[in-house]
Backbone as a ProteinNet text record, in pm:
[ID]
protein_1_A
[PRIMARY]
XXXXXXXXXXXXXXXXXXXXXXXXXXXXXXXXXXXXXXXXXXXXXXXXXXXXXXXXXXXXXXXX
[TERTIARY]
83	0.3	86.6	38.1	113.4	91.9	183.3	170.1	53.3	17.6	-95.5	-224.2	-241.3	-359.8	-360.4	-244	-232.7	-274.3	-226.4	-257.8	-405.6	-467.3	-611.9	-689.5	-649.9	-716.7	-696.4	-576.7	-551.9	-632.5	-639.2	-718.3	-865.6	-920.5	-1061.5	-1083.5	-993.3	-1008.5	-1003.3	-910.7	-899.7	-1022	-1070.8	-1189.5	-1312.3	-1327.5	-1440.6	-1429.9	-1310.9	-1290.7	-1324.5	-1274.2	-1302.5	-1451.3	-1511.8	-1654.3	-1737.7	-1700.9	-1775.4	-1760.5	-1639.7	-1618.2	-1700.9	-1701.9	-1779.8	-1928	-1976.2	-2117.2	-2158.1	-2071	-2104.5	-2106.6	-2017.7	-2018.1	-2140.9	-2196.8	-2316.3	-2444.5	-2425.7	-2541	-2608.9	-2540.7	-2597.9	-2524	-2538.1	-2467	-2517.1	-2646.6	-2699.7	-2636.9	-2618.1	-2553.2	-2404.3	-2343	-2204.5	-2188.8	-2287.1	-2283.2	-2295.1	-2380.8	-2395.7	-2268.2	-2201	-2073.4	-1969.3	-1960.9	-1862.4	-1895.3	-2021.2	-2060.9	-2027.4	-2050.8	-2016.5	-1865.2	-1786.1	-1640	-1593.2	-1655.3	-1618.2	-1652	-1769.8	-1810.9	-1718.7	-1680.2	-1589.4	-1454.3	-1402.2	-1274.9	-1282.5	-1392.7	-1408.3	-1414.5	-1483.7	-1486.7	-1349.5	-1274.1	-1139.3	-1046.9	-1061.1	-975.6	-1026.2	-1144.1	-1205.7	-1117.7	-1060.2	-973.9	-847.7	-791.6	-670.2	-702.3	-815.9	-855.2	-874.6	-932.5	-949.3	-817.1	-719.8	-589.7	-517.1	-541.8	-484.8	-537.4	-670	-727.7	-677.6	-658.7	-603.9	-462.8	-382.6	-246.7	-247.5	-336.9	-344.6	-388.4	-481.8	-523.7	-407.9	-327.6	-212.1	-108.2	-87.1	12.5	-28.6	-152.8	-198.4	-256.9	-266.8	-314.7	-459.4	-540.6	-685	-755.9
-119	-0.1	123.7	223.6	347.4	431.7	521.8	608.6	705.2	734.3	822.9	764.6	634.2	569	572.2	553.7	564.7	702.3	805.5	942.5	973.3	921.6	940.6	875.8	753.3	680.6	752.3	802.6	874.1	1003.7	1073	1196.6	1173.3	1069.5	1038.4	997.7	917.7	875.7	992.3	1083.4	1199.4	1289.7	1309.5	1391.8	1331.7	1202.2	1132.8	1138.3	1117.8	1119.4	1257.9	1362.1	1498.2	1529.7	1490.4	1515.5	1442.8	1320.1	1242.8	1305.6	1352.7	1419	1545.2	1625.7	1750.1	1719.7	1623.7	1589.6	1530.9	1452.1	1392.4	1498.8	1596.7	1705.2	1796.2	1800.6	1881.4	1803.3	1676.7	1593.2	1526.6	1516.5	1454.1	1322.7	1229.7	1101.8	1020.3	1032.4	956.3	1002.8	1132.2	1180.5	1145.6	1138.7	1093.5	949.7	866.6	726.3	720	802.9	804.4	852.7	949.1	998.2	889.8	815.6	708	597.6	565.7	465.5	510.7	638.3	690.8	687.8	710.6	702.4	560.8	464.1	323.3	285.1	324.1	290.6	361	485	557.1	487.9	444.1	373.1	239.8	168.5	43.3	66	170.4	201.1	241.7	311.7	353.6	232.7	136.7	18.2	-94.1	-79.4	-187.8	-226	-128.6	-157.8	-231.4	-195.7	-262.3	-407.4	-430.2	-565.4	-650.7	-593.2	-666.5	-704.5	-613.7	-647.1	-750.8	-752.2	-854.8	-992.5	-1003.9	-1131.1	-1174.2	-1079.2	-1114.3	-1168	-1108.3	-1156	-1295.5	-1320	-1452.8	-1557.2	-1521.7	-1614.8	-1647.4	-1546.1	-1569.1	-1656.5	-1636.7	-1715.3	-1861	-1887	-2024.3	-2085.2	-2009.7	-2062.8	-2102.4	-2027.8	-2058.2	-1992.3
0.7	0.6	0.3	-62.4	-72.9	52.2	76.8	192.1	174.9	49	23.2	80.6	66.9	118.4	271.8	332.5	476.4	525.6	457	496.5	483.5	378.5	362.4	475.7	511.9	620.1	753.2	778.1	901.3	906.4	794.9	789.4	813.5	755.6	775.8	921.6	977.1	1115.9	1213.1	1191.8	1281	1268.7	1147.6	1126	1195.2	1181.4	1242.5	1395	1447.4	1593.4	1651.9	1589.2	1638.7	1627.2	1514.6	1497.5	1600.2	1631.8	1732.8	1870.3	1902.1	2032.4	2045.5	1940	1943.1	1957.3	1881.4	1887	2021.1	2080.5	2211.2	2321.1	2313.6	2411.8	2396.6	2277.4	2254.6	2287	2328.6	2363.4	2245.7	2135.6	2015.6	1985.4	2076.8	2064.3	1945.3	1913.8	1801.7	1669.9	1654.1	1532.8	1530.4	1648.1	1656.7	1611.1	1644.5	1598.3	1446.5	1389.8	1244	1175.9	1235.8	1178.9	1181.3	1291.7	1298.7	1201.1	1183.8	1085.5	944.8	915.2	783.5	761.4	865.6	856.3	823.3	888.8	864.1	719.4	674	537.6	435.7	462.6	374.8	366.8	481.8	480.2	406.4	422.8	352.4	201	159.1	14.1	-35.7	48.4	11.4	-4	82.5	82.3	-8.4	-63.6	-141.8	-261.9	-330.6	-445.4	-403.1	-289.7	-240.7	-200.5	-142.8	-103.4	-226.8	-333.3	-460	-521.3	-518.1	-574.8	-490.3	-360.1	-272.4	-309.7	-332.3	-373.7	-511	-602.3	-734	-721.5	-635.4	-615.9	-555.3	-459.2	-400	-502	-590.5	-695.4	-787.5	-820.4	-910.2	-841.8	-712.2	-640.4	-630.7	-597.7	-578.6	-704.8	-813.5	-938	-939.4	-870.5	-864.6	-980.4
[MASK]
++++++++++++++++++++++++++++++++++++++++++++++++++++++++++++++++

């Protein structure tokens, strides 16, 4: 994986963490949960291409 992908994941994680803290201090825990769920979905979509290339490499290695 490239360092660019790491930086994107770190940026999304930090943004989600700060947003959840702000929302929980304002008493909006339900919206904080939705923000964290959206962050997880965003990271999964970001990593989806890398996971696909990992499975392709495993298929090539094992000849499946």
